[in-house]
DOPA-785116 format. One record per residue (C-alpha): residue in one letter; x, y, z. Coordinates in pm, 1 decimal. Layout:
# residues N
{gudo 'A', {X, Y, Z}},
...
END
This chain:
# residues 339
{gudo 'M', {0.1, -0.2, 0.0}},
{gudo 'N', {127.6, 344.7, -87.3}},
{gudo 'H', {-158.5, 593.5, -68.2}},
{gudo 'P', {-48.8, 904.3, 125.1}},
{gudo 'L', {-311.9, 1075.6, 335.7}},
{gudo 'S', {-431.3, 1404.1, 190.7}},
{gudo 'P', {-425.0, 1717.6, 409.6}},
{gudo 'D', {-804.5, 1731.2, 410.0}},
{gudo 'T', {-842.6, 1377.4, 548.5}},
{gudo 'R', {-1080.0, 1367.0, 845.3}},
{gudo 'L', {-832.9, 1223.0, 1095.7}},
{gudo 'Y', {-937.2, 1137.3, 1451.0}},
{gudo 'I', {-654.6, 1113.4, 1704.0}},
{gudo 'A', {-789.5, 930.2, 2008.2}},
{gudo 'G', {-608.5, 1049.4, 2319.9}},
{gudo 'H', {-491.3, 1368.3, 2148.4}},
{gudo 'R', {-387.8, 1539.1, 2472.4}},
{gudo 'G', {-160.1, 1260.5, 2587.7}},
{gudo 'L', {211.3, 1212.2, 2532.3}},
{gudo 'V', {178.8, 1032.5, 2199.0}},
{gudo 'G', {-153.1, 1187.4, 2097.8}},
{gudo 'S', {-27.7, 1541.9, 2141.5}},
{gudo 'A', {283.8, 1458.5, 1939.7}},
{gudo 'L', {58.3, 1322.6, 1664.5}},
{gudo 'W', {-149.8, 1640.3, 1674.2}},
{gudo 'R', {163.5, 1859.2, 1643.2}},
{gudo 'H', {293.5, 1643.5, 1361.5}},
{gudo 'F', {-17.0, 1651.4, 1144.8}},
{gudo 'R', {-83.7, 2019.3, 1211.1}},
{gudo 'S', {269.3, 2104.8, 1102.8}},
{gudo 'R', {209.7, 1916.7, 778.3}},
{gudo 'G', {-100.0, 2111.1, 687.6}},
{gudo 'F', {-375.8, 1872.4, 793.6}},
{gudo 'T', {-686.5, 2082.8, 838.7}},
{gudo 'E', {-950.1, 1828.0, 946.8}},
{gudo 'L', {-805.6, 1688.6, 1267.8}},
{gudo 'I', {-1057.6, 1558.1, 1520.0}},
{gudo 'G', {-995.5, 1536.5, 1893.9}},
{gudo 'R', {-1204.0, 1524.6, 2208.9}},
{gudo 'S', {-1101.8, 1585.9, 2568.4}},
{gudo 'S', {-1208.9, 1347.7, 2841.4}},
{gudo 'D', {-1470.1, 1598.7, 2954.4}},
{gudo 'E', {-1625.7, 1574.6, 2610.8}},
{gudo 'L', {-1596.5, 1200.6, 2548.6}},
{gudo 'D', {-1544.5, 900.8, 2777.1}},
{gudo 'L', {-1406.3, 630.4, 2551.3}},
{gudo 'R', {-1505.6, 363.0, 2802.9}},
{gudo 'D', {-1869.7, 445.8, 2724.3}},
{gudo 'S', {-1970.0, 244.4, 2417.6}},
{gudo 'T', {-2286.6, 445.7, 2349.1}},
{gudo 'A', {-2107.3, 779.6, 2371.7}},
{gudo 'T', {-1821.4, 656.1, 2153.0}},
{gudo 'A', {-2056.8, 519.6, 1886.3}},
{gudo 'R', {-2251.9, 846.2, 1885.1}},
{gudo 'F', {-1930.3, 1047.0, 1849.0}},
{gudo 'F', {-1823.4, 843.5, 1544.7}},
{gudo 'A', {-2165.1, 876.0, 1385.1}},
{gudo 'E', {-2157.0, 1252.7, 1430.5}},
{gudo 'T', {-1798.0, 1326.0, 1327.0}},
{gudo 'R', {-1752.5, 1056.8, 1056.0}},
{gudo 'P', {-1372.2, 1027.6, 1067.0}},
{gudo 'E', {-1206.6, 866.3, 767.2}},
{gudo 'V', {-885.9, 765.3, 945.4}},
{gudo 'V', {-827.5, 688.6, 1313.8}},
{gudo 'V', {-513.7, 658.9, 1525.6}},
{gudo 'C', {-578.1, 481.1, 1856.2}},
{gudo 'A', {-345.4, 655.6, 2103.4}},
{gudo 'A', {-579.1, 647.8, 2403.5}},
{gudo 'A', {-509.5, 423.7, 2703.1}},
{gudo 'L', {-483.0, 395.3, 3077.8}},
{gudo 'V', {-108.9, 395.2, 3149.1}},
{gudo 'G', {131.5, 414.4, 3438.1}},
{gudo 'G', {473.7, 317.5, 3562.7}},
{gudo 'I', {578.0, -21.2, 3689.9}},
{gudo 'V', {421.8, 16.7, 4037.2}},
{gudo 'A', {87.8, 141.8, 3901.8}},
{gudo 'N', {72.8, -148.4, 3656.4}},
{gudo 'D', {156.8, -401.4, 3924.4}},
{gudo 'S', {-83.3, -266.0, 4187.2}},
{gudo 'K', {-391.8, -199.4, 3970.8}},
{gudo 'P', {-418.0, -485.1, 3717.9}},
{gudo 'V', {-800.3, -475.8, 3710.8}},
{gudo 'D', {-801.9, -109.1, 3607.8}},
{gudo 'F', {-536.8, -158.1, 3341.7}},
{gudo 'L', {-713.2, -456.6, 3191.5}},
{gudo 'S', {-1073.4, -337.8, 3211.3}},
{gudo 'D', {-1028.4, 23.3, 3104.3}},
{gudo 'N', {-796.9, -54.9, 2815.5}},
{gudo 'L', {-1013.9, -335.2, 2682.5}},
{gudo 'R', {-1319.6, -111.0, 2683.5}},
{gudo 'I', {-1137.6, 178.8, 2517.8}},
{gudo 'Q', {-1004.3, -42.8, 2239.6}},
{gudo 'L', {-1327.5, -228.6, 2171.9}},
{gudo 'N', {-1529.7, 91.2, 2161.5}},
{gudo 'L', {-1286.3, 269.0, 1931.5}},
{gudo 'I', {-1232.4, -16.5, 1689.6}},
{gudo 'D', {-1594.0, -139.5, 1681.4}},
{gudo 'S', {-1718.4, 214.8, 1618.9}},
{gudo 'A', {-1460.9, 262.4, 1344.5}},
{gudo 'V', {-1581.4, -51.1, 1165.4}},
{gudo 'S', {-1949.1, 36.6, 1209.5}},
{gudo 'N', {-1902.0, 388.8, 1075.3}},
{gudo 'G', {-1694.7, 308.1, 768.2}},
{gudo 'V', {-1352.4, 425.7, 883.6}},
{gudo 'R', {-1129.4, 330.5, 593.4}},
{gudo 'R', {-795.3, 324.5, 773.7}},
{gudo 'L', {-702.7, 269.6, 1139.6}},
{gudo 'L', {-373.2, 244.9, 1326.6}},
{gudo 'F', {-380.3, 73.3, 1665.6}},
{gudo 'L', {-83.1, 145.3, 1889.2}},
{gudo 'G', {23.3, -145.5, 2104.9}},
{gudo 'S', {330.8, -161.4, 2326.5}},
{gudo 'S', {661.2, -344.1, 2340.4}},
{gudo 'C', {547.5, -495.0, 2672.1}},
{gudo 'V', {326.2, -735.9, 2475.1}},
{gudo 'Y', {634.0, -948.6, 2409.7}},
{gudo 'P', {745.6, -1232.0, 2638.2}},
{gudo 'R', {957.5, -1129.4, 2934.1}},
{gudo 'D', {1252.9, -1339.5, 2821.2}},
{gudo 'A', {1217.0, -1297.2, 2445.9}},
{gudo 'E', {1532.7, -1331.8, 2240.6}},
{gudo 'Q', {1692.1, -994.1, 2169.3}},
{gudo 'P', {1637.1, -794.0, 1960.7}},
{gudo 'I', {1268.7, -885.3, 1966.5}},
{gudo 'V', {1114.8, -975.0, 1631.7}},
{gudo 'E', {744.0, -928.1, 1562.4}},
{gudo 'E', {695.1, -1305.1, 1542.9}},
{gudo 'A', {784.1, -1334.3, 1915.3}},
{gudo 'L', {431.7, -1223.6, 2006.3}},
{gudo 'L', {252.4, -1491.0, 2214.3}},
{gudo 'S', {561.0, -1712.4, 2219.6}},
{gudo 'G', {619.2, -1708.2, 2596.3}},
{gudo 'P', {520.4, -1576.5, 2942.1}},
{gudo 'L', {478.8, -1201.0, 2993.6}},
{gudo 'E', {648.0, -979.9, 3253.0}},
{gudo 'A', {431.3, -1019.7, 3562.9}},
{gudo 'T', {436.4, -654.3, 3671.1}},
{gudo 'N', {253.4, -531.1, 3361.2}},
{gudo 'Q', {76.6, -845.9, 3247.8}},
{gudo 'A', {-274.3, -695.3, 3261.4}},
{gudo 'Y', {-179.6, -398.6, 3041.4}},
{gudo 'A', {4.1, -627.6, 2801.2}},
{gudo 'V', {-290.1, -867.6, 2772.5}},
{gudo 'A', {-520.5, -577.1, 2689.3}},
{gudo 'K', {-286.0, -457.6, 2416.9}},
{gudo 'I', {-252.9, -810.9, 2279.3}},
{gudo 'A', {-632.3, -823.7, 2258.5}},
{gudo 'G', {-630.6, -504.3, 2051.5}},
{gudo 'I', {-369.5, -642.0, 1816.0}},
{gudo 'T', {-571.5, -963.8, 1784.1}},
{gudo 'Q', {-884.1, -764.3, 1701.0}},
{gudo 'I', {-701.8, -579.0, 1422.1}},
{gudo 'T', {-574.0, -908.0, 1280.9}},
{gudo 'G', {-926.0, -1051.2, 1292.4}},
{gudo 'I', {-1074.4, -747.9, 1117.3}},
{gudo 'R', {-822.8, -783.9, 837.0}},
{gudo 'R', {-907.0, -1152.3, 794.1}},
{gudo 'Q', {-1283.9, -1135.2, 838.3}},
{gudo 'L', {-1368.4, -792.2, 695.4}},
{gudo 'S', {-1069.5, -727.0, 465.6}},
{gudo 'L', {-1020.2, -375.8, 603.0}},
{gudo 'P', {-667.6, -227.9, 585.4}},
{gudo 'Y', {-637.2, -167.6, 958.8}},
{gudo 'I', {-287.8, -199.1, 1107.0}},
{gudo 'S', {-107.5, -222.8, 1442.2}},
{gudo 'A', {228.8, -90.2, 1553.9}},
{gudo 'M', {430.3, -173.2, 1863.2}},
{gudo 'P', {642.4, 120.0, 1978.1}},
{gudo 'T', {926.3, 84.7, 2221.6}},
{gudo 'N', {942.8, 301.5, 2537.2}},
{gudo 'V', {827.7, 652.2, 2442.9}},
{gudo 'F', {915.7, 979.4, 2615.0}},
{gudo 'G', {891.4, 1350.2, 2542.6}},
{gudo 'P', {703.7, 1674.1, 2616.4}},
{gudo 'G', {376.5, 1629.9, 2801.1}},
{gudo 'D', {475.1, 1314.3, 2988.0}},
{gudo 'N', {388.0, 1229.3, 3351.0}},
{gudo 'F', {674.0, 1355.7, 3568.7}},
{gudo 'D', {572.6, 1196.5, 3897.9}},
{gudo 'P', {892.0, 1041.0, 4043.7}},
{gudo 'A', {687.6, 769.0, 4215.0}},
{gudo 'A', {432.1, 678.8, 3949.1}},
{gudo 'G', {562.9, 808.2, 3616.3}},
{gudo 'H', {756.5, 626.5, 3349.6}},
{gudo 'V', {1128.3, 601.0, 3391.7}},
{gudo 'V', {1243.8, 902.6, 3184.8}},
{gudo 'P', {1007.5, 1170.7, 3321.1}},
{gudo 'A', {1030.1, 1026.7, 3672.9}},
{gudo 'M', {1409.0, 1057.0, 3660.2}},
{gudo 'I', {1390.0, 1409.9, 3523.7}},
{gudo 'Q', {1162.7, 1516.3, 3809.4}},
{gudo 'R', {1369.3, 1333.1, 4069.8}},
{gudo 'F', {1702.9, 1482.0, 3961.7}},
{gudo 'H', {1553.0, 1827.7, 3914.2}},
{gudo 'R', {1409.4, 1827.8, 4265.5}},
{gudo 'A', {1742.3, 1712.9, 4406.5}},
{gudo 'L', {1924.3, 1989.8, 4218.6}},
{gudo 'V', {1688.5, 2258.3, 4348.3}},
{gudo 'A', {1698.5, 2122.7, 4704.3}},
{gudo 'G', {2076.4, 2075.5, 4703.8}},
{gudo 'D', {2046.2, 1706.6, 4792.0}},
{gudo 'R', {2371.5, 1514.2, 4804.7}},
{gudo 'S', {2222.4, 1194.2, 4663.3}},
{gudo 'V', {1933.2, 1069.0, 4453.1}},
{gudo 'T', {1782.1, 722.5, 4486.3}},
{gudo 'C', {1645.6, 555.1, 4175.1}},
{gudo 'W', {1433.7, 243.0, 4167.0}},
{gudo 'G', {1566.2, -104.5, 4093.8}},
{gudo 'S', {1921.2, -218.1, 4028.4}},
{gudo 'G', {1989.9, -2.0, 3722.1}},
{gudo 'R', {2090.2, -310.9, 3525.1}},
{gudo 'P', {1787.7, -358.6, 3293.2}},
{gudo 'R', {1842.2, -232.5, 2941.3}},
{gudo 'R', {1584.7, -31.4, 2749.9}},
{gudo 'E', {1530.4, 130.9, 2414.0}},
{gudo 'F', {1377.8, 480.3, 2409.6}},
{gudo 'L', {1188.5, 659.7, 2133.2}},
{gudo 'Y', {1115.2, 1033.2, 2125.5}},
{gudo 'A', {740.8, 1099.9, 2096.6}},
{gudo 'D', {770.8, 1322.8, 1791.0}},
{gudo 'D', {962.3, 1049.4, 1610.1}},
{gudo 'L', {683.1, 804.9, 1690.0}},
{gudo 'A', {429.5, 1051.5, 1548.1}},
{gudo 'D', {631.5, 1071.3, 1228.6}},
{gudo 'A', {647.7, 690.3, 1214.4}},
{gudo 'C', {268.5, 665.6, 1255.2}},
{gudo 'H', {213.8, 898.3, 959.2}},
{gudo 'F', {465.1, 698.4, 755.7}},
{gudo 'L', {289.6, 370.6, 837.4}},
{gudo 'L', {-53.6, 505.8, 747.0}},
{gudo 'D', {89.2, 608.1, 410.2}},
{gudo 'N', {303.0, 302.3, 340.2}},
{gudo 'Y', {215.2, -5.3, 547.3}},
{gudo 'D', {-62.9, -259.1, 498.2}},
{gudo 'D', {2.4, -595.4, 661.8}},
{gudo 'R', {-146.6, -813.2, 933.1}},
{gudo 'V', {184.7, -814.0, 1126.5}},
{gudo 'A', {196.6, -561.1, 1411.6}},
{gudo 'I', {513.0, -377.3, 1314.9}},
{gudo 'N', {784.0, -272.5, 1562.0}},
{gudo 'V', {874.2, 95.8, 1596.0}},
{gudo 'G', {1201.2, 178.2, 1769.0}},
{gudo 'T', {1551.2, 316.7, 1735.2}},
{gudo 'G', {1758.7, 0.5, 1743.1}},
{gudo 'A', {1972.2, 144.6, 2026.6}},
{gudo 'E', {1956.1, 62.9, 2395.1}},
{gudo 'V', {2102.3, 179.4, 2725.2}},
{gudo 'S', {2096.4, 46.0, 3078.7}},
{gudo 'I', {1877.2, 225.0, 3329.9}},
{gudo 'E', {2195.9, 318.9, 3515.6}},
{gudo 'E', {2339.5, 476.3, 3199.4}},
{gudo 'L', {2011.6, 660.2, 3145.6}},
{gudo 'A', {2029.2, 799.0, 3500.1}},
{gudo 'R', {2378.1, 936.8, 3438.0}},
{gudo 'I', {2267.1, 1104.8, 3115.0}},
{gudo 'V', {1960.9, 1260.5, 3278.6}},
{gudo 'A', {2167.2, 1380.5, 3576.0}},
{gudo 'R', {2416.2, 1546.5, 3341.0}},
{gudo 'I', {2142.2, 1718.9, 3140.2}},
{gudo 'V', {1971.0, 1843.8, 3456.2}},
{gudo 'G', {2304.3, 1954.5, 3600.0}},
{gudo 'Y', {2295.0, 1731.7, 3906.0}},
{gudo 'T', {2638.7, 1619.3, 4028.9}},
{gudo 'G', {2554.6, 1431.2, 4348.6}},
{gudo 'E', {2559.0, 1059.2, 4418.3}},
{gudo 'I', {2318.1, 822.5, 4241.6}},
{gudo 'R', {2193.4, 535.5, 4457.9}},
{gudo 'W', {1974.3, 236.6, 4371.2}},
{gudo 'D', {1684.6, 90.8, 4570.5}},
{gudo 'T', {1697.7, -277.6, 4485.7}},
{gudo 'S', {1381.7, -344.3, 4686.9}},
{gudo 'K', {1191.1, -198.7, 4391.4}},
{gudo 'P', {1125.8, -423.2, 4087.6}},
{gudo 'D', {1339.4, -410.4, 3774.3}},
{gudo 'G', {1080.3, -543.2, 3533.6}},
{gudo 'T', {1190.4, -711.4, 3212.2}},
{gudo 'P', {1570.6, -754.3, 3208.2}},
{gudo 'R', {1611.5, -635.1, 2851.3}},
{gudo 'K', {1376.2, -501.5, 2586.3}},
{gudo 'R', {1509.1, -397.6, 2246.9}},
{gudo 'L', {1295.8, -423.5, 1935.3}},
{gudo 'D', {1406.2, -561.9, 1601.8}},
{gudo 'T', {1313.8, -282.8, 1359.6}},
{gudo 'R', {1434.7, -438.2, 1035.9}},
{gudo 'R', {1081.5, -461.3, 896.4}},
{gudo 'L', {1027.4, -86.2, 937.0}},
{gudo 'D', {1384.7, -7.2, 834.0}},
{gudo 'S', {1328.2, -187.9, 504.4}},
{gudo 'L', {1036.4, 43.9, 428.7}},
{gudo 'G', {1262.8, 345.4, 464.0}},
{gudo 'W', {1174.1, 493.9, 802.8}},
{gudo 'H', {1431.3, 566.6, 1074.4}},
{gudo 'A', {1414.6, 764.1, 1398.9}},
{gudo 'R', {1580.5, 1105.4, 1375.2}},
{gudo 'T', {1617.2, 1217.1, 1735.3}},
{gudo 'S', {1905.1, 1088.2, 1947.1}},
{gudo 'L', {1838.1, 988.7, 2306.7}},
{gudo 'E', {2036.5, 1281.6, 2443.7}},
{gudo 'S', {1867.9, 1535.5, 2215.7}},
{gudo 'G', {1526.2, 1400.6, 2306.4}},
{gudo 'L', {1608.3, 1413.6, 2676.7}},
{gudo 'R', {1728.4, 1773.1, 2647.2}},
{gudo 'N', {1409.6, 1870.5, 2463.1}},
{gudo 'T', {1199.4, 1698.6, 2727.3}},
{gudo 'Y', {1379.5, 1868.6, 3015.6}},
{gudo 'E', {1349.2, 2206.7, 2845.7}},
{gudo 'W', {975.6, 2146.7, 2806.7}},
{gudo 'F', {952.0, 2047.7, 3172.4}},
{gudo 'L', {1128.8, 2365.4, 3283.7}},
{gudo 'A', {902.8, 2580.3, 3066.0}},
{gudo 'N', {587.0, 2405.3, 3187.7}},
{gudo 'T', {660.4, 2331.0, 3551.3}},
{gudo 'D', {316.8, 2443.9, 3667.0}},
{gudo 'E', {143.1, 2227.3, 3407.0}},
{gudo 'A', {363.7, 1917.4, 3417.5}},
{gudo 'R', {150.4, 1626.7, 3532.6}},
{gudo 'V', {249.1, 1449.2, 3850.3}},
{gudo 'G', {-43.4, 1207.2, 3880.8}},
{gudo 'G', {-20.0, 830.7, 3913.4}},
{gudo 'A', {-167.3, 602.7, 3651.6}},
{gudo 'T', {-295.5, 827.2, 3374.5}},
{gudo 'R', {-561.6, 808.3, 3109.4}},
{gudo 'A', {-564.4, 961.9, 2765.1}},
{gudo 'G', {-926.1, 1016.6, 2670.6}},
{gudo 'L', {-1077.5, 920.0, 3005.6}},
{gudo 'P', {-1258.8, 1130.6, 3268.3}},
{gudo 'A', {-1043.1, 1358.1, 3485.9}},
{gudo 'E', {-733.7, 1229.6, 3311.5}},
{gudo 'G', {-782.1, 1343.2, 2953.5}},
{gudo 'D', {-479.1, 1570.0, 2959.4}},
{gudo 'A', {-255.4, 1295.1, 3086.2}},
{gudo 'P', {13.0, 1125.7, 2880.3}},
{gudo 'T', {-81.9, 829.2, 2675.5}},
{gudo 'F', {105.7, 500.7, 2689.0}},
{gudo 'K', {465.8, 383.9, 2673.9}},
{gudo 'G', {794.1, 505.1, 2805.5}},
{gudo 'R', {770.8, 272.1, 3101.9}},
{gudo 'H', {1051.4, 101.1, 3289.3}},
{gudo 'G', {853.9, -220.5, 3307.8}},
END
């Protein structure tokens, strides 16, 4: 498939005020798209099937990107599995069912790299899906995302619609959740080191051992990849989106500390869980289509910290967050977790 979206496409970005959704909104606006559709949580509760169906019938989007989800860091995922499973299943079913019922011609469902087995061979190929046990701390979230991917595959087989899924690696960037206790690893570290710098603390304690290795993707790069996939990808395989590079959590902490300007001691609380030991995606499928991430980890981290400094009063410090759900509609969407 190679049918680029036209600037007048009626494009609905579900979760448009979240981390990924807001990056998608910036991306398409900057490229001249004039018919973008978005709703805040006050306007639309995506867990409500009747409200979601009515919204689709009224707005008639042609293309949909599903970037709405209940998300949180490793502790939130581990402590509230019912919420992460139930809310995300309802969001996905309502979005995708309404899209089918209302003639949406193209849909991109965003999964997560946590759908892969905990001990998958590295780098992780798309075919590793459902090949082994999941990481226990975020199993509920992963199962929900696997259900969404399965629904897209079923729609392609049963209804022959060109809907697709993508599995991004850990995403970070402007608009993330900067709570040091409940946020994803990058924004939580930024907040933690920034507070220590301001307070003059001699040490900062980070969670876990620092040994797990992760791959990080800047949110604006993911938005660019989503546009590229909508224009160029049409396959039942849920395609990986990543950078191909990885760092240990300890290395990440040192980079963040340097960017923030913190020079004190970094300690590790090994009573906190590490999550999956290693998680790097095999991106050869996407590479072969001609897309590559443009933003280096350090550049992305600097951009994110600059955004945080410029938006300190608005930076979210909640726990588990929802994109497109009541009272949480301005929260970051999924990914970027240390789990």
